[in-house]
N, C-alpha and C positions, 0 to 999 in steps of 0.2 A: 504495499499500499504505499502510495506516493506520501510523504511528510510536508503539510503545510505549514509554512515558512512565512510569517506575516513583516514586511519591511518597509522601509520609505525608502522611496527613490532619492539618488543624491540629488540633491539641489546645486544648480550653478548659481554664482554670485559674482558680482563686479568687483575686483580687488579695490576699486575706488573708495568703496561702503564699507563703512567699517560695523562692527557690530557695537551696540550698547554699551557705555563704559563700564555699567553696574555688570553684563554679562562678562566683559575682559575681567574684571574681578573677580569674578565667581570662576570664571576657569584659572586663574592666576591661584585661588585659593585649592581648585580643585589638583590642580598640579601638585602644589604642595605638599597637598596631604596624601600622596602618593609616593612610592617607592619603586621605581623602575629603572635599575641602575644596568642595564644589559644591552639593550638595544637601542637606547639614546633617542625615542621618538620625540621625547617632549623638547628635544632642543629645536624642533621646527617652531615651536609654541615662542615665536619671537615677535616684539613689536607690540603696538596695541592695535592691530588691525586682525583680528582672531577669524575675521571670514574668506581670510588669504593665506592659502598655503600653508595653515596649520594642520599636521597630521590628524585625520580622524574626524575634522571640524566640517560641517555643513552648515550653511545659513539661507535662511527663508529671503528668497529674492526682491520680496515686495517691504516685509519690516525689516529687514537685515539682521533679525535676530537670530540667535542661534537655533537651530533646528532638529540637529542632529550630534550627537557626539558616539562615533563608532571607533572602537579601539580593539576588533577582533579582527582573527585572519593575518594575524602579522607571518610575514614572511622574511628571514633574516638572510641578507647576504652572507659571505665571508668575511665582509670587514667588519660585519656588524651593524653598520649604516645603511643598508639598503632595508626598503620596505615597501610592502604593496596591497593595497587595500582591497578586500575582498566581501561580500554582503552573506557569508556563512555565520550563523548564530546559534552554532548549535556547543559551544565546549567555551572553557576560559582557562587563561592564564596571564597572571600578571601579579605583581606584588607589590605591597602597599598597605594602606589605611585610608578607609572613607572615617572624614571627620564629619561629626555632628554641626560643625561651623558652616559647611558647605550649603547656605540656605538664600542664596542669590540667584538660581536659576529661572528667573521670572518666566522664559519666553521659550523654555526647553522644549522640544519636540521627542525628543528620543535620547536615551542613554543606553548605549549598548557596549558594557564590561565584561569583554571575555577574549577568551585566548591565552592569556597568561596567569599561568596558576599563582594563584597565593593571595588576593586579598584579603585583607583581614581587616575586624572591628565589625561595628553593627550598622544596619542600615539607617542613615540619619531622619530623623523625624521631617525633617526640611524637605525630604523628597515628595511629600505629599502635598507640597504648596507651588509643584510645578503644574498649572492647568494645564499645560498644552502637549505635556509629552503622552505620548503613541506608543511606544516600546522601554520597555525596563528590562534589559538584559544583565544579571549579576552571574551568571553561571559557572560554575566551575571553579569557586573560590574557596576560601577558609571565612566567610562571612557567617556570623555568628548573632545570638541575639535573637531577637522578634521582628515579625514583620509590623511595622505600623500600620497602629488599628486606624488611623487616619488614611489609609490607602484608597480608600472609597471614595475620595475627593478627584479621584483622576479620572475622569469621566470619559476624557479622551483615549484611554490606553485600550489599545488593541493586544498587546504582548506583554505577559507578565513571566518571566522567566528567573529564576530563583534556584534552579538544580543544582544540584552535587556543590551543597556547602553546607553548615552545619546552624541552620536556623531551627531556632526552638520553639515554644509556646504553640498558643492555638491558631489556628485559620483563622484572622477577623471577620467577624459575620458583617462590616464592611464593605467586603469584597463584592458582594451582590449588588452595589452600585456601580459596578464598573459593567454598563450595559454596551459597550462597546467591544469590550473583551472577546477576543476570538480565541487567542491560545493561552493556557496557565499552564505553567509547568513548575511544580514544586518537588520534583523528585530526588531521592537522594539527601533528605535532612533529617531533623529531628522532631518535627511536628506532633501534635499530641491533640487529644481531645476530638470531639466530632467535627465531621464535614457541616458546615453550616446548612439548616435543612430546608432552605428555600434556595439553593443553589440554583434551582432551576430558573430563576430569575436572569440570569445569563442568558439569554437568547440569541446570541451571534456566536456563541463559544462552540469550535469544532474539536477541540482536541483541550481535555482535562487530565493531565499527567501526575499523578500523588501519589505514585509508589514507593514505597521502602521508605517509611515513616513510622511514626508510633499512631498512627490513628484510628482511634476505636469508633463505637457506635455501631448503628445501621447504616446502611448505603441509603442515603435520602431519595424517595419514591420521585422527587422533584426532578431529578436527571431527566425524565422521560419526559420532561415539558421542552428542552433545549433540541429544536428539531433538527438544528444541522451538527449537531455531536454525533463525530464519526469515530472518535477515537477515545475510549476511557478505560483508564489505567489505575486502578487501586489496590495492585499486588504488593505483598512484603508489608503488611500492616497489620491492626488487631482487630478489624471490622467482625462483627459478629450478627448473628441473628439471619434470616431469609434473604434471599435475592428477589428482588423485587420484580415480578412477574411482568411491569411494565417496561421494563429495558429493552424484553425482546419485543416489544411492539414499536420500537422506533425505527424508521424508515430509512435511515441514513447512517446509524451505528453499523460500523464494519469491524471494528476491533473491540473486544471486551476482554480486559484481563483482571482476573479477582483472586490469583492463586498466593498461597500462603498467607490465607485470614484464617478465620475462626468461624466461617459462614455454617450455619447447619438448615434442616428442612430439606426439602425435595427441589431436583433440577426444575425450574418452569417450565411447561413443554414450550413458551412462547421465545425461549431462547434457542432451541434447537431445530424451532420452524420458523427463525428469523432470515435474514438475507446477510447475516455477518458471516464473515470468512476465516476469522480468526476469533477463538473463543477458549480461553484458559481457566478453567474452573478448580486447576488441580492443588493437593494438599489445604483441604479444608475438613470439613466434618458432616459432609451432604451424603443424606441416606435415600433411600428407596430407589426402584428402577429408574434406569435411563427411558424417557420418554419416546414412545414409538411413533415419532410423526415426522420423520423424514421424508421429502418427498422429492422428484424430478427437478426441482429449481436449487435442492441442497447444494450448496458449495462451500467446502469447508476447506482451507488451505493449511489452518491448524485446529485441531479440534483435540483438548487436553483434560479429560475427566479424571485424572491418575489421582490415586492414596486420597482416598475418600470414603466412605462407607458404603457405596452403592451395592447393588444386590439386583438380582434376576437376571432376564437373558439379556445378551445383545440385540437390540432390536432389529427386527428381519427388515424392515423398512428402509435400513441402511442401503440395500440393495438398489434402491430407488435413484438414491443421491447421483447427483450430476457428477460431482467430482469429491474425492477427500484426497486431500494431499499427505498429510501427516495425522495420525488418531494414536491416543493412547488411553488405555482402559486399564493399565495396570494397579496391582496394590489394591483392590477391590474385593467382594464377595460375589462376582459374577460368577453364574455357572451356566451350564449348557452347552452346546455346539456353539463356534463361532461362524458366524455366517460364511459360507464360500461364494463371496459376491467380488467381482471385477474391484471396486473400489478399496478392497481390503488384502487383494494379490501381492501388493508390493510392502506391506507392512511385516516387520518383524516380530520376533517373538517377545521381544522386550515390550511390545504395545501391548501383549496379553498377560503376562506371567504375573505372579503372587494373586492370582485369582485361583483358588486351590480346585474349584468343581468347573473350572473352564477347561474346555477340550476342543479337538479340532486344529487342524493345518493354521498358525505355523507352530501350535503345542502339541502336546500329545494324542493320538488318534481316539476316539470316543467309541466307549462301548456300546452295547445294545440296552444293556440294564442301565447303565448312568442314563443317557438319552429318555429312556421311558420313566423314569426316574423323576427327572426335572422338564422334562418338555410335553 
Protein backbone atom coordinates (compact mmCIF):
# COMPACT_ATOMS: atom_id res chain seq x y z
CA UNK A 1 0.00 0.00 0.00
CA UNK A 2 1.34 3.38 -0.89
CA UNK A 3 2.15 5.64 1.96
CA UNK A 4 0.57 9.04 1.84
CA UNK A 5 3.04 11.88 2.67
CA UNK A 6 1.58 15.30 3.33
CA UNK A 7 4.02 18.05 2.30
CA UNK A 8 4.17 21.70 1.41
CA UNK A 9 5.47 22.76 -1.96
CA UNK A 10 8.70 24.71 -1.90
CA UNK A 11 7.96 28.38 -2.14
CA UNK A 12 10.08 30.68 -4.28
CA UNK A 13 10.90 34.12 -2.94
CA UNK A 14 12.70 37.18 -4.14
CA UNK A 15 16.07 37.70 -2.48
CA UNK A 16 15.22 41.42 -2.26
CA UNK A 17 12.44 40.83 0.24
CA UNK A 18 13.47 39.84 3.74
CA UNK A 19 11.58 37.98 6.41
CA UNK A 20 10.11 40.06 9.26
CA UNK A 21 12.66 40.95 11.96
CA UNK A 22 10.69 39.07 14.60
CA UNK A 23 10.95 35.88 12.59
CA UNK A 24 14.65 36.44 11.92
CA UNK A 25 15.15 36.75 15.68
CA UNK A 26 13.15 33.58 16.21
CA UNK A 27 15.42 31.69 13.81
CA UNK A 28 18.47 33.00 15.62
CA UNK A 29 17.04 31.63 18.89
CA UNK A 30 16.22 28.41 17.11
CA UNK A 31 19.76 28.14 15.77
CA UNK A 32 21.27 28.88 19.18
CA UNK A 33 19.11 26.21 20.82
CA UNK A 34 20.31 23.40 18.54
CA UNK A 35 23.65 21.66 18.47
CA UNK A 36 24.62 20.36 15.03
CA UNK A 37 28.42 20.33 14.94
CA UNK A 38 29.09 17.79 12.19
CA UNK A 39 27.70 19.09 8.90
CA UNK A 40 27.74 22.87 9.33
CA UNK A 41 24.32 23.44 7.80
CA UNK A 42 23.67 26.47 10.00
CA UNK A 43 26.62 28.27 8.42
CA UNK A 44 24.22 29.19 5.63
CA UNK A 45 22.07 31.06 8.14
CA UNK A 46 23.86 34.39 7.75
CA UNK A 47 22.73 37.98 7.41
CA UNK A 48 19.27 39.32 8.09
CA UNK A 49 17.43 37.98 5.03
CA UNK A 50 16.33 34.52 6.10
CA UNK A 51 14.30 34.19 2.88
CA UNK A 52 17.45 34.00 0.75
CA UNK A 53 19.86 31.09 0.65
CA UNK A 54 19.22 29.90 4.19
CA UNK A 55 19.40 26.12 4.09
CA UNK A 56 16.03 24.56 4.83
CA UNK A 57 14.08 27.84 4.91
CA UNK A 58 11.24 28.78 2.57
CA UNK A 59 9.13 31.94 2.72
CA UNK A 60 5.66 32.80 1.59
CA UNK A 61 5.92 34.86 -1.64
CA UNK A 62 3.13 37.20 -0.57
CA UNK A 63 3.74 37.89 3.11
CA UNK A 64 7.48 37.04 3.02
CA UNK A 65 6.89 35.30 6.32
CA UNK A 66 8.63 32.02 6.99
CA UNK A 67 6.47 29.27 5.51
CA UNK A 68 8.64 26.23 6.09
CA UNK A 69 11.62 25.02 8.06
CA UNK A 70 12.81 21.73 6.58
CA UNK A 71 15.94 20.16 8.02
CA UNK A 72 15.45 16.65 6.73
CA UNK A 73 16.99 14.53 4.02
CA UNK A 74 20.54 15.74 4.55
CA UNK A 75 23.13 14.37 2.14
CA UNK A 76 26.67 15.03 3.29
CA UNK A 77 29.56 15.24 0.85
CA UNK A 78 33.09 14.00 1.48
CA UNK A 79 34.11 17.39 2.82
CA UNK A 80 31.07 17.55 5.12
CA UNK A 81 30.09 20.84 3.53
CA UNK A 82 27.67 19.87 0.76
CA UNK A 83 24.03 19.06 1.34
CA UNK A 84 20.88 18.53 -0.64
CA UNK A 85 17.21 19.14 0.08
CA UNK A 86 14.73 16.33 -0.17
CA UNK A 87 11.07 16.02 0.69
CA UNK A 88 11.28 12.74 2.59
CA UNK A 89 9.63 13.14 6.00
CA UNK A 90 9.96 9.65 7.39
CA UNK A 91 12.94 9.67 9.80
CA UNK A 92 15.01 12.05 11.90
CA UNK A 93 18.66 12.63 12.79
CA UNK A 94 19.97 15.82 14.52
CA UNK A 95 21.61 16.69 17.81
CA UNK A 96 20.72 19.55 20.07
CA UNK A 97 18.01 20.87 22.35
CA UNK A 98 14.63 22.47 21.74
CA UNK A 99 14.37 25.49 24.01
CA UNK A 100 11.06 26.51 25.58
CA UNK A 101 12.04 30.12 24.87
CA UNK A 102 11.50 29.74 21.14
CA UNK A 103 8.14 31.49 21.05
CA UNK A 104 8.25 34.00 18.19
CA UNK A 105 7.33 31.84 15.16
CA UNK A 106 4.28 33.97 14.45
CA UNK A 107 3.93 33.15 10.74
CA UNK A 108 5.49 29.71 10.48
CA UNK A 109 3.66 27.35 8.19
CA UNK A 110 5.74 24.20 8.68
CA UNK A 111 8.44 22.80 10.90
CA UNK A 112 10.07 19.56 9.86
CA UNK A 113 12.99 18.51 12.04
CA UNK A 114 14.17 15.12 10.97
CA UNK A 115 16.96 13.03 9.58
CA UNK A 116 19.54 13.94 12.26
CA UNK A 117 19.24 11.55 15.15
CA UNK A 118 19.49 13.25 18.48
CA UNK A 119 17.36 16.34 19.27
CA UNK A 120 16.69 16.30 22.99
CA UNK A 121 14.48 18.24 25.37
CA UNK A 122 10.76 18.87 25.59
CA UNK A 123 8.42 20.20 22.92
CA UNK A 124 8.12 23.93 23.78
CA UNK A 125 4.65 25.16 24.71
CA UNK A 126 5.08 28.12 22.39
CA UNK A 127 4.74 25.84 19.37
CA UNK A 128 0.99 25.92 19.98
CA UNK A 129 0.92 29.65 19.17
CA UNK A 130 2.12 29.13 15.60
CA UNK A 131 -1.30 29.43 14.03
CA UNK A 132 -0.12 28.91 10.43
CA UNK A 133 1.67 25.63 10.99
CA UNK A 134 0.69 22.89 8.60
CA UNK A 135 3.39 20.32 9.32
CA UNK A 136 5.16 19.32 12.53
CA UNK A 137 7.73 16.57 12.13
CA UNK A 138 10.02 15.89 15.09
CA UNK A 139 10.38 12.21 14.29
CA UNK A 140 13.37 10.09 15.16
CA UNK A 141 14.98 12.03 17.98
CA UNK A 142 15.29 12.00 21.77
CA UNK A 143 12.45 14.41 22.54
CA UNK A 144 10.82 13.69 25.90
CA UNK A 145 8.12 15.18 28.08
CA UNK A 146 4.49 15.55 27.10
CA UNK A 147 2.67 16.68 24.00
CA UNK A 148 1.57 20.27 24.81
CA UNK A 149 -2.10 20.22 25.75
CA UNK A 150 -2.82 23.30 23.63
CA UNK A 151 -1.73 21.46 20.47
CA UNK A 152 -5.38 21.69 19.46
CA UNK A 153 -4.93 25.39 18.69
CA UNK A 154 -3.06 24.54 15.49
CA UNK A 155 -6.16 24.17 13.36
CA UNK A 156 -4.22 24.43 10.08
CA UNK A 157 -2.10 21.40 10.95
CA UNK A 158 -2.13 18.62 8.35
CA UNK A 159 0.65 16.41 9.71
CA UNK A 160 1.73 15.71 13.27
CA UNK A 161 4.69 13.36 13.32
CA UNK A 162 6.34 12.75 16.69
CA UNK A 163 7.33 9.15 15.99
CA UNK A 164 10.43 7.50 17.40
CA UNK A 165 11.04 9.67 20.44
CA UNK A 166 10.61 9.35 24.23
CA UNK A 167 7.38 11.32 24.61
CA UNK A 168 5.28 10.35 27.62
CA UNK A 169 1.96 11.31 29.20
CA UNK A 170 -1.47 11.07 27.65
CA UNK A 171 -2.65 11.93 24.17
CA UNK A 172 -4.19 15.41 24.70
CA UNK A 173 -7.95 15.49 24.27
CA UNK A 174 -7.52 18.84 22.47
CA UNK A 175 -6.11 16.83 19.57
CA UNK A 176 -9.62 16.40 18.24
CA UNK A 177 -9.69 20.11 17.35
CA UNK A 178 -7.16 19.54 14.55
CA UNK A 179 -9.92 19.23 11.98
CA UNK A 180 -7.51 19.54 9.04
CA UNK A 181 -5.20 16.77 10.28
CA UNK A 182 -4.50 14.12 7.65
CA UNK A 183 -1.60 12.19 9.18
CA UNK A 184 -1.06 11.40 12.86
CA UNK A 185 2.10 9.50 13.69
CA UNK A 186 2.93 8.92 17.36
CA UNK A 187 4.64 5.55 17.00
CA UNK A 188 7.43 4.33 19.25
CA UNK A 189 7.06 6.56 22.27
CA UNK A 190 5.97 6.08 25.89
CA UNK A 191 2.43 7.46 25.63
CA UNK A 192 -0.10 6.08 28.09
CA UNK A 193 -3.75 6.38 28.97
CA UNK A 194 -6.67 5.99 26.57
CA UNK A 195 -7.17 7.17 23.01
CA UNK A 196 -9.57 10.15 23.07
CA UNK A 197 -13.03 8.65 22.69
CA UNK A 198 -14.15 11.26 20.17
CA UNK A 199 -11.12 10.92 17.91
CA UNK A 200 -13.66 10.33 15.15
CA UNK A 201 -14.01 14.11 14.86
CA UNK A 202 -10.78 14.14 12.85
CA UNK A 203 -12.77 13.73 9.64
CA UNK A 204 -9.82 14.29 7.26
CA UNK A 205 -7.50 11.76 8.87
CA UNK A 206 -6.17 9.09 6.52
CA UNK A 207 -3.37 7.60 8.65
CA UNK A 208 -3.42 7.05 12.43
CA UNK A 209 -0.25 5.35 13.64
CA UNK A 210 -0.10 4.92 17.41
CA UNK A 211 1.81 1.67 17.75
CA UNK A 212 4.46 0.73 20.31
CA UNK A 213 3.31 2.85 23.23
CA UNK A 214 1.60 2.11 26.54
CA UNK A 215 -1.88 3.13 25.46
CA UNK A 216 -4.67 1.32 27.33
CA UNK A 217 -8.44 1.25 27.47
CA UNK A 218 -10.72 0.29 24.60
CA UNK A 219 -10.55 1.00 20.91
CA UNK A 220 -12.88 3.97 20.32
CA UNK A 221 -15.82 3.13 18.09
CA UNK A 222 -15.66 6.67 16.73
CA UNK A 223 -12.73 5.64 14.51
CA UNK A 224 -15.38 4.33 12.13
CA UNK A 225 -16.70 7.89 11.69
CA UNK A 226 -13.52 8.84 9.79
CA UNK A 227 -14.55 8.06 6.22
CA UNK A 228 -11.12 8.44 4.61
CA UNK A 229 -9.10 6.52 7.21
CA UNK A 230 -7.00 4.01 5.24
CA UNK A 231 -4.31 2.94 7.72
CA UNK A 232 -4.92 2.31 11.44
CA UNK A 233 -2.07 0.90 13.52
CA UNK A 234 -2.70 0.40 17.25
CA UNK A 235 -0.32 -2.52 17.70
CA UNK A 236 2.06 -3.11 20.63
CA UNK A 237 -0.03 -1.35 23.23
CA UNK A 238 -2.17 -2.39 26.19
CA UNK A 239 -5.62 -2.07 24.63
CA UNK A 240 -8.35 -4.33 26.00
CA UNK A 241 -11.97 -5.23 25.41
CA UNK A 242 -13.63 -6.29 22.16
CA UNK A 243 -12.80 -5.10 18.66
CA UNK A 244 -15.55 -2.71 17.45
CA UNK A 245 -17.47 -4.39 14.65
CA UNK A 246 -17.86 -1.00 12.97
CA UNK A 247 -14.17 -1.04 12.00
CA UNK A 248 -15.05 -3.65 9.42
CA UNK A 249 -17.71 -1.41 7.90
CA UNK A 250 -15.25 1.33 6.91
CA UNK A 251 -15.20 1.53 3.12
CA UNK A 252 -11.67 2.98 2.78
CA UNK A 253 -9.79 1.22 5.59
CA UNK A 254 -7.17 -0.98 3.94
CA UNK A 255 -4.77 -1.82 6.78
CA UNK A 256 -5.69 -2.61 10.39
CA UNK A 257 -2.96 -3.68 12.80
CA UNK A 258 -4.03 -4.62 16.34
CA UNK A 259 -1.33 -7.16 17.22
CA UNK A 260 0.27 -7.40 20.67
CA UNK A 261 -2.61 -6.07 22.76
CA UNK A 262 -5.01 -7.58 25.30
CA UNK A 263 -8.09 -7.67 23.10
CA UNK A 264 -10.80 -10.19 23.95
CA UNK A 265 -14.07 -11.48 22.53
CA UNK A 266 -14.69 -12.80 19.04
CA UNK A 267 -13.39 -11.66 15.68
CA UNK A 268 -16.15 -9.45 14.21
CA UNK A 269 -17.54 -10.94 11.00
CA UNK A 270 -17.32 -7.51 9.42
CA UNK A 271 -13.50 -7.53 9.54
CA UNK A 272 -13.12 -10.67 7.43
CA UNK A 273 -15.92 -9.61 5.08
CA UNK A 274 -14.39 -6.15 4.58
CA UNK A 275 -12.28 -4.72 1.78
CA UNK A 276 -9.10 -4.70 3.85
CA UNK A 277 -5.95 -6.21 2.39
CA UNK A 278 -3.86 -6.14 5.58
CA UNK A 279 -5.37 -7.44 8.83
CA UNK A 280 -3.22 -8.38 11.82
CA UNK A 281 -4.99 -9.51 15.00
CA UNK A 282 -2.16 -11.70 16.29
CA UNK A 283 -1.01 -12.01 19.89
CA UNK A 284 -4.25 -11.09 21.62
CA UNK A 285 -6.79 -13.12 23.61
CA UNK A 286 -9.48 -13.51 20.96
CA UNK A 287 -11.76 -16.55 21.23
CA UNK A 288 -14.37 -18.43 19.25
CA UNK A 289 -14.39 -19.60 15.63
CA UNK A 290 -13.01 -17.80 12.60
CA UNK A 291 -16.08 -16.29 10.87
CA UNK A 292 -17.00 -18.19 7.71
CA UNK A 293 -17.69 -15.08 5.64
CA UNK A 294 -15.10 -15.08 2.84
CA UNK A 295 -16.34 -14.27 -0.65
CA UNK A 296 -15.11 -13.87 -4.23
CA UNK A 297 -14.02 -10.31 -3.40
CA UNK A 298 -11.87 -11.28 -0.38
CA UNK A 299 -8.33 -10.08 -1.08
CA UNK A 300 -5.83 -10.36 1.76
CA UNK A 301 -2.19 -9.60 1.18
CA UNK A 302 -1.64 -10.36 4.85
CA UNK A 303 -4.04 -12.08 7.27
CA UNK A 304 -2.55 -12.88 10.67
CA UNK A 305 -4.77 -14.47 13.35
CA UNK A 306 -1.99 -16.31 15.15
CA UNK A 307 -1.40 -16.65 18.89
CA UNK A 308 -4.96 -16.22 20.11
CA UNK A 309 -7.46 -18.71 21.57
CA UNK A 310 -9.43 -19.36 18.40
CA UNK A 311 -11.16 -22.71 17.95
CA UNK A 312 -13.27 -24.55 15.41
CA UNK A 313 -12.61 -25.25 11.74
CA UNK A 314 -10.75 -23.14 9.22
CA UNK A 315 -13.60 -21.67 7.15
CA UNK A 316 -14.33 -23.53 3.91
CA UNK A 317 -15.43 -20.25 2.37
CA UNK A 318 -11.75 -19.30 2.12
CA UNK A 319 -11.83 -21.36 -1.08
CA UNK A 320 -13.81 -18.49 -2.59
CA UNK A 321 -11.23 -15.85 -1.75
CA UNK A 322 -9.84 -13.99 -4.74
CA UNK A 323 -6.37 -13.87 -3.18
CA UNK A 324 -4.62 -14.66 0.09
CA UNK A 325 -0.95 -13.78 0.00
CA UNK A 326 0.12 -14.61 3.54
CA UNK A 327 -2.01 -16.17 6.24
CA UNK A 328 -1.09 -17.31 9.74
CA UNK A 329 -3.44 -19.42 11.91
CA UNK A 330 -0.73 -20.88 14.16
CA UNK A 331 -0.79 -21.13 17.96
CA UNK A 332 -4.56 -21.45 18.38
CA UNK A 333 -6.98 -24.29 19.15
CA UNK A 334 -8.22 -24.99 15.62
CA UNK A 335 -9.15 -28.52 14.57
CA UNK A 336 -10.22 -30.53 11.55
CA UNK A 337 -8.94 -30.64 7.99
CA UNK A 338 -7.08 -27.74 6.42
CA UNK A 339 -9.11 -26.84 3.31
CA UNK A 340 -7.36 -27.99 0.14
CA UNK A 341 -7.89 -24.74 -1.73
CA UNK A 342 -5.68 -22.87 -4.21
CA UNK A 343 -5.37 -19.90 -1.88
CA UNK A 344 -3.55 -22.15 0.63
CA UNK A 345 -1.28 -24.00 -1.78
CA UNK A 346 1.69 -21.70 -1.15
CA UNK A 347 1.39 -21.60 2.65
CA UNK A 348 4.02 -23.36 4.71
CA UNK A 349 3.67 -25.54 7.81
CA UNK A 350 4.45 -22.56 10.06
CA UNK A 351 1.13 -20.98 9.07
CA UNK A 352 -0.83 -23.81 10.74
CA UNK A 353 1.40 -25.37 13.40
CA UNK A 354 0.65 -25.48 17.13
CA UNK A 355 -3.01 -26.34 16.57
CA UNK A 356 -2.99 -29.82 18.09
CA UNK A 357 -6.07 -31.16 16.31
CA UNK A 358 -5.51 -29.57 12.91
CA UNK A 359 -4.48 -31.88 10.06
CA UNK A 360 -3.99 -32.04 6.34
CA UNK A 361 -1.41 -30.60 3.99
CA UNK A 362 1.04 -29.06 4.86
CA UNK A 363 0.60 -30.71 8.31
CA UNK A 364 0.23 -34.42 8.99
CA UNK A 365 -2.42 -36.36 7.05
CA UNK A 366 -5.89 -36.60 8.55
CA UNK A 367 -7.31 -39.91 9.76
CA UNK A 368 -10.93 -40.90 9.13
CA UNK A 369 -11.65 -41.10 12.84
CA UNK A 370 -10.29 -37.64 13.44
CA UNK A 371 -12.33 -36.08 10.63
CA UNK A 372 -15.57 -37.80 11.70
CA UNK A 373 -15.05 -36.60 15.22
CA UNK A 374 -14.65 -32.96 14.39
CA UNK A 375 -16.45 -32.33 11.10
